[in-house]
Phi, psi and omega in degrees: 000128182280142180267356172236120187241128181239134177192175174282138185267139174239119185264134176230158179272209183281160167046052164277109193267166187290338171293337175275343178273326184218071191296140181310320182291347176258002179306313182265008178277148171298150192306323176295330170278328178286332181311312189293346184259357177288121179058042184297355173293343169241082179320326181283339190308294189304332184268335181261338181305145176238150176303137180094353175293161187227131176271134166244127192223167177278222182279150161077025176304135174084011178292166174108212187292167183269042182287119181293331184299334188293311177290322179305322185289321181291324173299319181292325177294351178097002181299147185272332186181168170234131175245132181211162182295321180204167179235158165284135183307309187288320176302309187295318179297320175296317186295317179300312184306324179259013175059044173250108189289138177229120179241131169280138181202117178290135176096347179305320180302322183270356186263349182225155173232163181307132175092342177303153175265128185239146178230133186235123174264105187302312182302324185251352182062021174284134178236127187240150171258103187284345187270311183256349187085162180112153174220140183240156176243116179268183179271115183291157174294157169287161176303323181292321180297312185292324182294319180296318180295311180299328181273000177097011170124172183305304183303319177296318177292321176297318182294318182301316179296325183287323178282339177274000182075018180272353182237000000 
């Protein structure tokens, strides 16, 4: 897991819920069929997003139901991270568990536009707009959360600890 993330910004607003990231009717579909429905509020998104891109959003990203597939679908698209003003609690927890970086950062929604280049220092949660200039301070992960993300997810960390006799 890289500690420095750089990518193109996709901007989204407030209250984007997990149903938009993982629509119910797509849950059992193969990924290539389900992919086109991820965040369909922007019809071009799923087809144009590139590996390493980053979503910057407003408040309450990932609100709604506790679909584990929501964060997983974004990771499957190749997104490097999500930066938002705030997160739905269960979505945020799921993102950490699968090692998909999500950083809460006041002021992020107003500091970026579609297509800007963003840089995120994962350890410190420093966020920079490389296109326009400017830096924001997000809320850093706790040391334990950072360890989970660095190890590739909660299951990978637990397996490592089990094999080392620490559990």
